[in-house]
Backbone as JSON, one array per atom type, in Angstrom:
{
  "sequence": "MQIVPIFISGLVGAACSVAFSYGVASLPCSLASKSADTVCQVPSFGKALDSWKFGFVVGGLVGLVWSPRRQLISRFQPVHLSVASLITLSIYFSSSQGADVSSGSLNSLGTRVSTSSYSPRLSAFLATIRWAETGTSESESYRKLVFNGTFDNFSTHPLKKQCAPINGKTVCSTAAGAYQMLDKSWYDLQPKLNLKDFSPASQDKMAIEYIRRNNALSDIEAGNFDTAACKVGRVWASLICNLYNQNPRTIEELRTYYQKMLVVYEGRK",
  "N": [[87.36, 74.56, 134.02], [88.18, 72.9, 130.95], [87.35, 74.02, 128.61], [87.35, 76.73, 128.79], [90.09, 77.85, 128.7], [90.57, 76.99, 126.07], [88.72, 78.44, 124.64], [89.62, 81.03, 125.15], [92.15, 80.89, 123.96], [91.26, 80.59, 121.36], [90.14, 83.16, 120.9], [92.41, 84.73, 121.16], [93.91, 83.75, 118.93], [92.13, 84.54, 116.87], [92.26, 87.32, 117.09], [94.93, 87.77, 116.5], [94.99, 86.82, 113.93], [93.34, 88.6, 112.5], [94.78, 90.94, 112.94], [97.26, 90.39, 111.72], [96.56, 89.71, 109.05], [95.49, 92.16, 108.29], [97.68, 93.75, 108.34], [99.15, 92.58, 106.24], [97.39, 93.03, 104.05], [97.19, 95.8, 103.94], [99.69, 96.72, 103.51], [100.64, 97.19, 100.77], [99.45, 99.7, 100.35], [100.94, 101.8, 101.56], [103.17, 101.6, 99.97], [102.38, 102.6, 97.59], [101.12, 105.36, 97.14], [100.8, 108.45, 99.01], [98.27, 109.55, 98.79], [96.69, 107.39, 98.38], [96.49, 105.99, 100.67], [94.45, 106.5, 102.74], [92.15, 105.76, 101.31], [92.69, 103.16, 100.79], [92.7, 101.74, 103.17], [90.15, 101.02, 104.0], [88.96, 98.88, 102.32], [90.99, 97.03, 102.9], [90.78, 96.54, 105.65], [88.29, 95.34, 105.71], [88.78, 92.95, 104.35], [90.52, 91.83, 106.2], [88.94, 91.26, 108.41], [87.59, 89.06, 107.57], [89.19, 86.92, 108.11], [89.04, 86.09, 110.73], [87.76, 83.77, 111.55], [89.37, 81.72, 110.73], [91.65, 82.17, 112.34], [90.54, 81.84, 114.88], [89.8, 79.11, 114.94], [92.35, 77.92, 114.53], [93.6, 78.88, 116.82], [92.02, 77.8, 118.82], [92.5, 75.04, 118.44], [95.23, 74.81, 118.9], [95.19, 75.61, 121.51], [93.91, 73.45, 122.65], [95.71, 71.37, 122.25], [97.92, 72.32, 123.6], [97.15, 72.43, 126.29], [97.24, 73.55, 129.68], [96.91, 71.51, 131.48], [98.2, 69.31, 130.64], [100.98, 67.6, 131.62], [103.57, 67.47, 130.49], [103.8, 69.63, 128.82], [103.1, 71.85, 130.29], [104.14, 74.3, 130.65], [103.39, 76.0, 128.6], [101.25, 78.64, 127.78], [98.06, 80.26, 126.96], [98.74, 82.76, 125.86], [101.0, 82.35, 124.37], [100.06, 81.62, 121.97], [99.94, 83.65, 120.16], [102.32, 83.82, 118.76], [102.41, 81.29, 117.55], [100.08, 81.46, 115.98], [100.71, 83.52, 114.24], [102.78, 82.41, 112.76], [101.52, 80.26, 111.53], [99.55, 81.65, 110.03], [101.19, 83.17, 108.33], [102.21, 81.22, 106.68], [99.82, 80.4, 105.54], [98.91, 82.76, 104.15], [101.0, 83.13, 102.4], [100.8, 80.95, 100.7], [98.19, 81.37, 99.64], [98.48, 83.8, 98.35], [100.31, 83.14, 96.43], [98.75, 81.44, 94.82], [97.01, 83.27, 93.78], [98.62, 84.8, 92.1], [99.29, 82.99, 90.1], [96.76, 82.33, 88.92], [95.9, 84.8, 88.1], [97.87, 85.5, 86.22], [97.62, 83.51, 84.25], [95.23, 84.11, 83.23], [95.62, 86.26, 81.6], [98.22, 86.62, 80.28], [99.82, 86.06, 77.22], [97.58, 86.09, 75.63], [95.5, 87.27, 72.99], [94.2, 90.54, 72.48], [90.83, 90.9, 73.01], [87.89, 92.41, 72.06], [85.32, 91.8, 71.34], [82.76, 91.99, 72.44], [82.17, 94.6, 72.36], [81.24, 97.5, 70.48], [82.45, 98.16, 67.07], [83.38, 100.84, 66.89], [83.71, 101.66, 69.56], [85.59, 99.75, 70.37], [87.75, 100.41, 68.67], [88.28, 102.96, 69.62], [89.1, 102.43, 72.26], [91.42, 100.97, 71.7], [92.89, 102.98, 70.52], [93.38, 104.67, 72.74], [94.97, 102.9, 74.3], [97.17, 102.62, 72.62], [98.07, 105.3, 72.54], [98.71, 105.74, 75.19], [100.56, 103.7, 75.93], [102.08, 102.99, 73.67], [101.45, 100.77, 72.24], [98.68, 98.83, 71.1], [98.23, 96.24, 71.45], [98.19, 93.03, 73.21], [100.34, 93.24, 74.93], [100.25, 95.76, 76.01], [98.64, 95.73, 78.24], [100.21, 95.0, 80.37], [101.96, 96.95, 81.0], [104.01, 99.15, 82.94], [104.15, 102.49, 84.19], [106.59, 103.97, 83.55], [108.9, 102.35, 83.27], [109.37, 98.87, 82.53], [107.37, 95.91, 83.15], [104.47, 94.03, 84.47], [103.34, 90.97, 85.83], [101.46, 89.84, 87.53], [98.09, 89.72, 87.62], [96.2, 89.78, 89.51], [95.56, 91.93, 90.99], [95.78, 95.53, 91.02], [99.08, 96.66, 90.27], [100.25, 98.56, 92.05], [102.66, 99.98, 92.04], [104.99, 102.45, 92.44], [106.54, 104.82, 90.35], [109.09, 107.11, 89.27], [110.07, 109.78, 87.04], [111.77, 112.1, 84.88], [109.98, 114.55, 83.11], [109.85, 116.75, 80.6], [111.56, 118.53, 82.06], [110.53, 118.35, 84.59], [110.04, 116.43, 87.5], [108.13, 113.61, 87.58], [106.0, 111.56, 89.41], [104.28, 108.48, 89.55], [101.72, 105.96, 89.82], [100.67, 104.75, 87.71], [99.45, 102.19, 85.61], [99.1, 99.36, 83.38], [97.03, 98.91, 80.34], [95.58, 101.25, 80.03], [96.81, 102.93, 81.7], [96.05, 103.17, 84.49], [95.71, 104.68, 87.66], [96.59, 104.05, 91.12], [94.63, 105.09, 92.8], [92.45, 105.14, 91.1], [91.98, 102.44, 90.82], [91.17, 101.73, 93.44], [88.88, 103.18, 93.5], [87.19, 102.32, 91.37], [87.2, 99.45, 91.42], [85.56, 98.23, 93.57], [83.09, 99.36, 92.79], [82.62, 98.52, 90.19], [82.74, 95.87, 90.68], [84.99, 94.3, 90.26], [87.05, 91.48, 89.88], [89.71, 91.2, 89.46], [92.73, 92.61, 87.93], [92.73, 92.15, 85.26], [92.99, 92.13, 81.54], [90.3, 92.34, 80.63], [89.07, 93.53, 82.86], [90.53, 95.94, 82.99], [89.63, 97.14, 80.57], [86.95, 97.58, 81.27], [87.21, 99.45, 83.24], [88.26, 101.62, 81.81], [86.16, 102.16, 80.04], [84.25, 102.93, 81.92], [85.29, 105.45, 82.77], [85.09, 106.79, 80.34], [82.33, 106.84, 80.08], [81.67, 108.36, 82.35], [82.5, 110.81, 81.53], [80.78, 111.49, 79.64], [81.17, 110.63, 76.93], [80.58, 108.37, 75.51], [78.29, 108.39, 73.73], [79.21, 110.16, 71.77], [81.31, 108.7, 70.7], [79.96, 106.48, 69.56], [78.47, 107.9, 67.72], [80.34, 108.63, 65.92], [81.85, 110.85, 66.39], [84.74, 111.43, 66.78], [86.81, 113.39, 67.49], [85.53, 115.04, 69.31], [84.9, 113.26, 71.35], [87.46, 112.39, 72.12], [88.44, 114.74, 73.15], [86.82, 115.12, 75.31], [87.57, 113.17, 77.13], [90.17, 113.87, 77.62], [91.1, 114.94, 79.97], [91.37, 112.71, 81.49], [93.21, 111.01, 80.36], [96.56, 111.7, 79.85], [97.9, 111.51, 77.49], [96.21, 112.21, 75.51], [94.31, 114.84, 73.81], [93.29, 118.22, 74.71], [94.1, 118.89, 77.38], [96.2, 120.08, 80.11], [98.49, 118.86, 81.02], [101.05, 118.63, 80.01], [102.67, 116.48, 79.1], [103.81, 115.41, 76.81], [101.68, 114.89, 74.73], [99.76, 113.06, 72.2], [99.08, 114.25, 68.92], [96.02, 115.49, 67.52], [95.77, 114.69, 64.94], [97.42, 112.46, 64.78], [96.08, 110.75, 66.57], [93.59, 110.56, 65.34], [94.24, 109.31, 62.93], [95.23, 106.82, 63.8], [93.02, 105.78, 65.06], [91.23, 105.52, 62.87], [92.53, 103.51, 61.42], [92.37, 101.38, 63.22], [89.62, 101.15, 63.39], [88.94, 100.06, 60.95], [90.01, 97.59, 61.22], [88.52, 96.41, 63.38], [85.93, 96.6, 62.41], [86.14, 94.81, 60.38], [86.11, 92.44, 61.73], [83.61, 91.99, 62.56]],
  "CA": [[86.95, 73.75, 132.84], [89.16, 73.01, 129.85], [86.76, 74.8, 127.51], [87.65, 78.17, 128.98], [91.35, 78.18, 128.05], [90.49, 76.79, 124.65], [88.0, 79.59, 124.09], [90.52, 82.18, 125.26], [93.1, 80.65, 122.95], [90.62, 80.87, 120.06], [90.01, 84.57, 120.76], [93.77, 85.24, 120.88], [94.17, 83.41, 117.6], [91.33, 85.38, 115.96], [92.79, 88.69, 117.1], [96.22, 87.74, 115.8], [94.73, 86.6, 112.47], [92.86, 89.86, 111.97], [95.88, 91.94, 112.96], [98.31, 90.01, 110.75], [96.03, 89.84, 107.73], [95.28, 93.55, 107.98], [99.01, 94.26, 107.97], [99.52, 92.11, 104.89], [96.5, 93.6, 103.06], [97.36, 97.2, 103.85], [101.11, 97.02, 103.22], [100.83, 97.83, 99.49], [99.0, 101.05, 100.36], [102.09, 102.67, 101.81], [104.12, 101.5, 98.9], [101.8, 103.16, 96.37], [101.17, 106.82, 97.25], [100.16, 108.95, 100.2], [96.89, 109.79, 98.53], [95.92, 106.16, 98.34], [96.44, 105.36, 101.97], [93.14, 106.56, 103.39], [91.19, 105.01, 100.52], [93.06, 101.78, 100.74], [92.54, 101.09, 104.48], [88.82, 100.45, 104.16], [88.86, 97.5, 101.83], [91.97, 96.19, 103.57], [90.27, 96.08, 106.93], [87.24, 94.4, 105.39], [89.42, 91.64, 104.03], [91.17, 91.31, 107.37], [87.91, 90.7, 109.28], [87.18, 87.77, 107.01], [90.13, 85.92, 108.55], [88.91, 85.78, 112.15], [87.35, 82.38, 111.77], [90.58, 80.89, 110.59], [92.47, 82.36, 113.51], [89.82, 81.27, 116.05], [89.91, 77.63, 114.8], [93.75, 77.58, 114.84], [93.92, 79.16, 118.25], [91.39, 76.8, 119.65], [93.14, 73.69, 118.3], [96.52, 74.89, 119.63], [94.9, 75.7, 122.97], [93.55, 72.12, 123.1], [96.91, 70.58, 122.35], [98.8, 72.94, 124.64], [96.42, 72.63, 127.49], [98.14, 73.56, 130.82], [96.72, 70.29, 132.28], [99.11, 68.26, 130.21], [102.18, 67.82, 132.45], [104.85, 67.61, 129.69], [103.84, 70.97, 128.19], [102.33, 72.72, 131.13], [104.75, 75.61, 130.68], [102.82, 76.81, 127.56], [100.04, 79.38, 128.15], [97.32, 80.71, 125.82], [99.37, 83.91, 125.3], [101.97, 81.91, 123.4], [99.42, 81.33, 120.71], [100.1, 84.71, 119.23], [103.45, 83.45, 117.94], [102.0, 80.15, 116.73], [99.09, 81.93, 115.02], [101.41, 84.33, 113.2], [103.54, 81.49, 111.92], [100.5, 79.58, 110.71], [98.96, 82.61, 109.09], [102.13, 83.54, 107.31], [102.21, 80.11, 105.66], [98.54, 80.41, 104.83], [98.8, 83.87, 103.23], [101.98, 82.98, 101.36], [100.27, 80.0, 99.74], [97.06, 81.89, 98.99], [98.89, 84.79, 97.41], [100.94, 82.48, 95.28], [97.71, 80.97, 93.95], [96.41, 84.46, 93.08], [99.55, 85.22, 91.05], [99.25, 82.06, 89.03], [95.55, 82.42, 88.23], [95.84, 86.1, 87.46], [98.76, 85.57, 85.08], [97.12, 82.66, 83.22], [94.04, 84.71, 82.61], [96.01, 87.44, 80.83], [99.41, 86.58, 79.48], [99.84, 85.28, 76.03], [96.27, 86.12, 74.95], [95.27, 88.38, 72.1], [93.19, 91.43, 72.95], [89.54, 90.6, 72.43], [86.82, 93.32, 72.48], [84.19, 91.44, 70.53], [81.55, 92.33, 73.03], [81.99, 96.02, 72.2], [81.0, 97.91, 69.09], [83.74, 98.51, 66.4], [83.84, 102.18, 67.19], [84.23, 101.7, 70.91], [86.83, 98.96, 70.39], [88.8, 101.19, 68.02], [88.55, 104.08, 70.54], [89.84, 101.85, 73.35], [92.7, 100.65, 71.12], [93.61, 104.23, 70.34], [93.87, 105.05, 74.07], [96.05, 101.96, 74.64], [98.32, 103.03, 71.81], [98.55, 106.64, 72.99], [99.31, 105.65, 76.56], [101.66, 102.72, 76.11], [102.83, 102.83, 72.49], [100.94, 99.66, 71.53], [97.32, 98.47, 71.45], [98.14, 94.8, 71.53], [98.05, 92.5, 74.6], [101.44, 93.69, 75.8], [99.91, 97.05, 76.63], [98.0, 95.5, 79.51], [101.23, 94.69, 81.31], [102.87, 98.06, 81.05], [104.13, 100.07, 84.05], [104.14, 103.84, 83.69], [107.78, 104.46, 82.9], [109.78, 101.22, 82.88], [109.03, 97.53, 83.01], [106.03, 95.31, 83.01], [104.04, 93.26, 85.6], [102.75, 89.66, 85.45], [100.41, 89.4, 88.47], [96.95, 90.47, 87.32], [95.15, 89.59, 90.52], [95.19, 93.25, 91.52], [96.65, 96.64, 90.5], [100.45, 96.4, 90.85], [100.57, 99.53, 93.11], [104.09, 100.24, 92.02], [105.22, 103.87, 92.18], [107.77, 105.13, 89.6], [109.34, 108.52, 88.97], [110.89, 110.02, 85.86], [111.7, 113.47, 84.46], [109.24, 114.81, 81.93], [109.94, 118.18, 80.29], [112.23, 119.26, 83.11], [109.8, 118.22, 85.87], [109.99, 115.06, 87.96], [106.72, 113.18, 87.7], [105.85, 110.29, 90.1], [102.93, 107.96, 89.29], [101.5, 104.52, 90.03], [99.89, 104.33, 86.52], [99.79, 100.8, 85.14], [98.11, 98.7, 82.48], [96.82, 99.45, 79.04], [95.04, 102.57, 80.09], [97.63, 103.61, 82.7], [95.2, 103.47, 85.63], [96.36, 104.99, 88.95], [96.15, 103.23, 92.28], [93.36, 105.59, 93.31], [91.43, 104.69, 90.16], [91.64, 101.04, 91.14], [90.43, 101.77, 94.7], [87.54, 103.83, 93.22], [86.38, 101.53, 90.43], [87.22, 97.99, 91.71], [84.3, 97.87, 94.24], [81.9, 99.85, 92.11], [82.41, 97.68, 89.04], [82.78, 94.48, 91.14], [86.12, 93.68, 89.5], [87.7, 90.39, 90.59], [91.13, 91.27, 89.18], [93.19, 93.68, 87.08], [92.96, 91.48, 83.95], [92.66, 93.0, 80.45], [88.83, 92.6, 80.63], [88.76, 94.49, 83.91], [91.06, 97.24, 82.56], [88.67, 97.66, 79.58], [85.75, 98.03, 81.96], [87.6, 100.7, 83.97], [88.4, 102.68, 80.83], [84.8, 102.47, 79.58], [83.54, 103.69, 82.94], [85.74, 106.83, 82.69], [84.52, 107.37, 79.16], [80.94, 107.08, 80.43], [81.55, 109.46, 83.32], [82.75, 112.06, 80.85], [79.73, 111.67, 78.65], [81.79, 110.52, 75.61], [80.13, 107.17, 74.79], [77.37, 108.68, 72.65], [79.97, 110.72, 70.72], [82.05, 107.64, 70.05], [79.04, 105.69, 68.7], [78.03, 108.78, 66.64], [81.41, 108.92, 65.02], [82.44, 112.18, 66.63], [85.94, 111.07, 67.44], [87.49, 114.52, 68.0], [84.78, 115.47, 70.45], [85.05, 112.21, 72.4], [88.86, 112.46, 72.55], [88.6, 115.97, 73.94], [86.06, 114.99, 76.59], [88.34, 112.29, 78.07], [91.52, 114.37, 77.67], [91.49, 115.14, 81.37], [91.62, 111.42, 82.15], [94.5, 110.46, 79.79], [97.48, 112.78, 79.51], [98.43, 111.4, 76.13], [95.23, 112.75, 74.56], [94.23, 116.24, 73.63], [92.43, 119.02, 75.62], [94.56, 118.9, 78.77], [97.35, 120.92, 80.36], [99.44, 118.06, 81.77], [102.37, 118.86, 79.42], [103.4, 115.21, 79.15], [104.01, 115.04, 75.4], [100.47, 114.22, 74.21], [99.65, 112.83, 70.77], [98.29, 115.25, 68.22], [94.72, 115.04, 67.11], [95.95, 114.05, 63.66], [97.96, 111.14, 65.1], [95.07, 110.0, 67.23], [92.57, 110.27, 64.41], [94.76, 108.35, 62.0], [95.34, 105.5, 64.43], [91.64, 105.32, 65.26], [90.65, 105.03, 61.59], [93.15, 102.24, 61.11], [91.84, 100.36, 64.05], [88.22, 100.96, 63.06], [88.88, 99.16, 59.77], [90.34, 96.24, 61.75], [87.4, 95.94, 64.2], [84.79, 96.4, 61.51], [86.36, 93.58, 59.64], [85.93, 91.27, 62.61], [82.15, 91.84, 62.82]],
  "C": [[87.92, 73.98, 131.71], [88.68, 73.86, 128.71], [87.15, 76.27, 127.56], [88.99, 78.53, 128.36], [91.33, 77.98, 126.53], [89.76, 78.0, 123.95], [88.85, 80.83, 124.05], [91.61, 82.09, 124.16], [92.55, 80.99, 121.56], [90.49, 82.39, 119.83], [91.37, 85.19, 120.44], [94.14, 84.94, 119.44], [93.41, 84.27, 116.59], [91.86, 86.78, 115.89], [94.09, 88.74, 116.35], [95.98, 87.59, 114.28], [94.24, 87.88, 111.85], [93.98, 90.86, 111.82], [96.92, 91.65, 111.83], [97.75, 90.2, 109.35], [95.83, 91.29, 107.32], [96.65, 94.18, 107.58], [99.44, 93.88, 106.6], [98.68, 92.79, 103.82], [96.81, 95.07, 102.87], [98.75, 97.62, 103.5], [101.27, 97.68, 101.9], [100.34, 99.29, 99.44], [100.13, 102.05, 100.58], [103.13, 102.66, 100.74], [103.64, 102.22, 97.64], [101.95, 104.7, 96.41], [100.43, 107.25, 98.51], [98.67, 109.16, 100.03], [96.03, 108.52, 98.56], [95.67, 105.53, 99.72], [95.07, 105.35, 102.63], [92.06, 105.77, 102.65], [91.4, 103.5, 100.65], [92.71, 101.02, 102.08], [91.13, 100.43, 104.63], [88.65, 99.11, 103.6], [89.83, 96.54, 102.49], [91.42, 95.64, 104.9], [89.06, 95.15, 106.76], [87.7, 93.02, 105.09], [89.93, 91.01, 105.3], [90.13, 90.69, 108.33], [87.46, 89.31, 108.85], [88.03, 86.61, 107.58], [90.01, 85.48, 110.0], [88.55, 84.35, 112.46], [88.53, 81.44, 111.7], [91.43, 80.96, 111.83], [91.84, 81.71, 114.75], [89.97, 79.76, 116.04], [91.36, 77.22, 115.18], [94.09, 77.75, 116.3], [93.26, 78.14, 119.14], [92.04, 75.43, 119.61], [94.5, 73.71, 119.02], [96.29, 74.91, 121.07], [94.51, 74.3, 123.52], [94.78, 71.23, 123.24], [97.84, 71.03, 123.42], [98.13, 73.24, 125.92], [97.38, 72.58, 128.72], [98.0, 72.27, 131.69], [97.61, 69.18, 131.85], [100.51, 68.55, 130.83], [103.46, 68.13, 131.59], [104.93, 69.02, 129.12], [103.07, 71.96, 128.95], [102.9, 74.16, 131.15], [104.11, 76.57, 129.64], [101.46, 77.43, 128.08], [99.34, 79.87, 126.9], [98.03, 81.9, 125.1], [100.4, 83.55, 124.29], [101.37, 81.68, 122.03], [99.57, 82.44, 119.73], [101.24, 84.34, 118.24], [103.04, 82.3, 116.99], [100.98, 80.56, 115.63], [99.73, 82.69, 113.89], [102.21, 83.43, 112.23], [102.61, 80.78, 111.0], [99.91, 80.43, 109.62], [99.92, 83.03, 107.99], [102.27, 82.52, 106.25], [100.94, 80.14, 104.84], [98.44, 81.57, 103.81], [99.83, 83.73, 102.11], [101.42, 82.04, 100.29], [99.07, 80.55, 98.98], [97.42, 82.96, 97.98], [99.58, 84.25, 96.18], [99.93, 81.97, 94.33], [97.11, 82.11, 93.14], [97.33, 84.86, 91.9], [99.42, 84.29, 89.89], [97.91, 82.23, 88.25], [95.45, 83.73, 87.48], [96.68, 86.13, 86.19], [98.21, 84.74, 83.93], [95.92, 83.31, 82.51], [94.44, 85.8, 81.58], [97.17, 87.26, 79.85], [99.26, 85.68, 78.27], [98.51, 85.2, 75.26], [96.16, 87.34, 74.08], [94.12, 89.22, 72.62], [91.86, 91.13, 72.23], [88.51, 91.61, 72.98], [85.59, 93.06, 71.65], [82.84, 91.79, 71.11], [81.22, 93.84, 72.96], [81.84, 96.34, 70.74], [82.35, 98.21, 68.44], [84.28, 99.85, 66.78], [84.39, 102.31, 68.62], [85.49, 100.88, 71.02], [88.0, 99.71, 69.76], [89.2, 102.37, 68.91], [89.43, 103.6, 71.75], [91.28, 101.55, 72.89], [93.51, 101.86, 70.93], [94.17, 104.79, 71.67], [95.04, 104.22, 74.49], [97.33, 102.39, 73.9], [98.91, 104.34, 72.31], [99.23, 106.58, 74.34], [100.47, 104.75, 76.66], [102.52, 102.5, 74.85], [102.37, 101.6, 71.66], [99.48, 99.4, 71.97], [97.14, 96.98, 71.6], [98.19, 94.38, 73.03], [99.19, 92.93, 75.52], [101.14, 94.97, 76.54], [99.3, 96.85, 78.05], [98.97, 95.21, 80.68], [102.18, 95.82, 81.61], [102.81, 98.82, 82.4], [104.38, 101.45, 83.44], [105.42, 104.28, 82.97], [108.69, 103.31, 82.44], [109.23, 99.88, 83.39], [107.6, 97.13, 82.77], [105.67, 94.53, 84.32], [103.33, 91.99, 85.05], [101.63, 89.27, 86.36], [99.15, 90.32, 88.16], [95.86, 90.3, 88.37], [94.69, 90.91, 91.1], [96.01, 94.3, 90.8], [98.04, 96.48, 91.12], [100.86, 97.38, 91.92], [102.04, 99.82, 93.17], [104.29, 101.69, 91.6], [106.55, 104.07, 91.47], [107.93, 106.6, 89.4], [110.29, 108.71, 87.8], [110.72, 111.5, 85.53], [110.94, 113.62, 83.17], [109.21, 116.32, 81.72], [110.49, 119.01, 81.42], [111.58, 119.14, 84.47], [109.75, 116.72, 86.25], [108.54, 114.63, 88.25], [106.76, 111.7, 88.33], [104.39, 109.8, 89.87], [102.92, 106.45, 89.56], [100.69, 103.98, 88.75], [100.37, 102.98, 86.03], [98.7, 100.25, 84.25], [97.94, 99.43, 81.17], [96.32, 100.89, 78.99], [95.7, 103.44, 81.22], [96.78, 104.12, 83.88], [96.05, 103.71, 86.91], [95.84, 104.09, 90.05], [94.83, 103.75, 92.79], [92.19, 105.26, 92.39], [90.99, 103.29, 90.49], [90.83, 100.96, 92.38], [89.03, 102.32, 94.49], [86.68, 102.82, 92.44], [86.25, 100.03, 90.82], [85.92, 97.6, 92.45], [83.1, 98.25, 93.45], [81.56, 99.0, 90.89], [82.49, 96.15, 89.39], [83.86, 93.69, 90.39], [86.88, 92.66, 90.38], [89.2, 90.45, 90.43], [91.47, 92.45, 88.33], [93.51, 93.14, 85.69], [92.65, 92.45, 82.84], [91.15, 93.34, 80.36], [88.46, 93.64, 81.65], [89.3, 95.91, 83.55], [90.19, 97.94, 81.52], [87.5, 98.26, 80.23], [86.03, 99.35, 82.66], [87.67, 101.88, 82.96], [87.0, 103.13, 80.28], [84.02, 103.27, 80.61], [83.99, 105.14, 82.97], [85.23, 107.49, 81.48], [83.05, 107.71, 79.39], [80.8, 108.26, 81.36], [81.77, 110.82, 82.63], [81.87, 112.29, 79.65], [80.23, 111.6, 77.19], [81.27, 109.26, 74.82], [79.24, 107.48, 73.6], [78.17, 109.32, 71.45], [80.78, 109.68, 69.97], [81.18, 106.88, 69.08], [78.54, 106.53, 67.55], [79.1, 109.07, 65.63], [82.1, 110.2, 65.26], [83.72, 111.98, 67.45], [86.63, 112.25, 68.17], [86.82, 115.0, 69.32], [85.01, 114.55, 71.64], [86.47, 112.27, 72.99], [89.11, 113.64, 73.44], [87.94, 115.78, 75.28], [86.82, 114.14, 77.62], [89.81, 112.68, 78.17], [92.03, 114.61, 79.07], [91.81, 113.83, 82.09], [92.93, 110.89, 81.65], [95.38, 111.56, 79.26], [97.98, 112.7, 78.1], [97.45, 111.89, 75.08], [95.26, 114.25, 74.49], [93.36, 116.91, 74.75], [92.8, 118.83, 77.05], [95.84, 119.71, 78.87], [98.43, 120.16, 81.16], [100.88, 118.26, 81.26], [103.22, 117.6, 79.48], [103.48, 114.6, 77.75], [102.82, 114.24, 74.84], [100.55, 113.98, 72.72], [98.84, 113.96, 70.18], [96.96, 114.68, 67.81], [94.84, 114.27, 65.8], [96.45, 112.6, 63.9], [96.89, 110.22, 65.66], [93.95, 109.56, 66.2], [93.04, 109.2, 63.37], [94.82, 106.93, 62.52], [93.95, 104.96, 64.61], [91.04, 104.8, 64.0], [91.22, 103.7, 61.2], [92.58, 101.12, 61.93], [90.33, 100.09, 63.78], [88.04, 99.99, 61.92], [89.08, 97.76, 60.26], [89.11, 95.68, 62.49], [86.13, 95.75, 63.37], [84.9, 95.16, 60.67], [86.11, 92.35, 60.42], [84.43, 91.06, 62.82], [81.45, 91.08, 61.66]]
}
């Protein structure tokens, strides 16, 4: 029966689709850091499984067209569908990834930072972290890579590893964005916070989650800036109360900037 080779072709296409999409999804893991690999594989495999239907349909259609019963193309067998499926999938993933880049960029670039949904004190605290980590609290901070350059695709964490000497020691990091989040932070918080992208709004949510985990939210709202800054010092090397030795800001510098930003955000309410 002709349905059998078509079904077999569909299975081959589905298998190729899952294998290929898994390779595409997990490739950035190896480019980020060794510590991220094991964490990264789980969501990557989950995304890959979603593509089996696409591969099954493509494989079935190609199996129907390339049926061995057709004399002119009888030399083609279902096994050849692996190549055809890979070519089709490569076109599919290229177009879908291109769409992600466009939508992610439009949601973020050229917009002013808006934290109107947060209290003035929390907004000022977040701005202080952005300034301490990147040198600016404006929208440009959300595009910063750890040592050099910027990124424009906000569909996900850039997963770009950079190295540079700091105080005589070579430091390598995947930190990116306004709060210099690591790749492992993205893999940890993205599913828990249900983040759809790495946009400024998502970066703010990640920072607030780390503030919450370190029990500093109440201190911020109570006006205890020094206490709150110390509690999250282990998260951000540019703050106080840590031993990272990466040229942190002084408490006076942090407090001064915070007070300046607090005036700005209180004026917007």
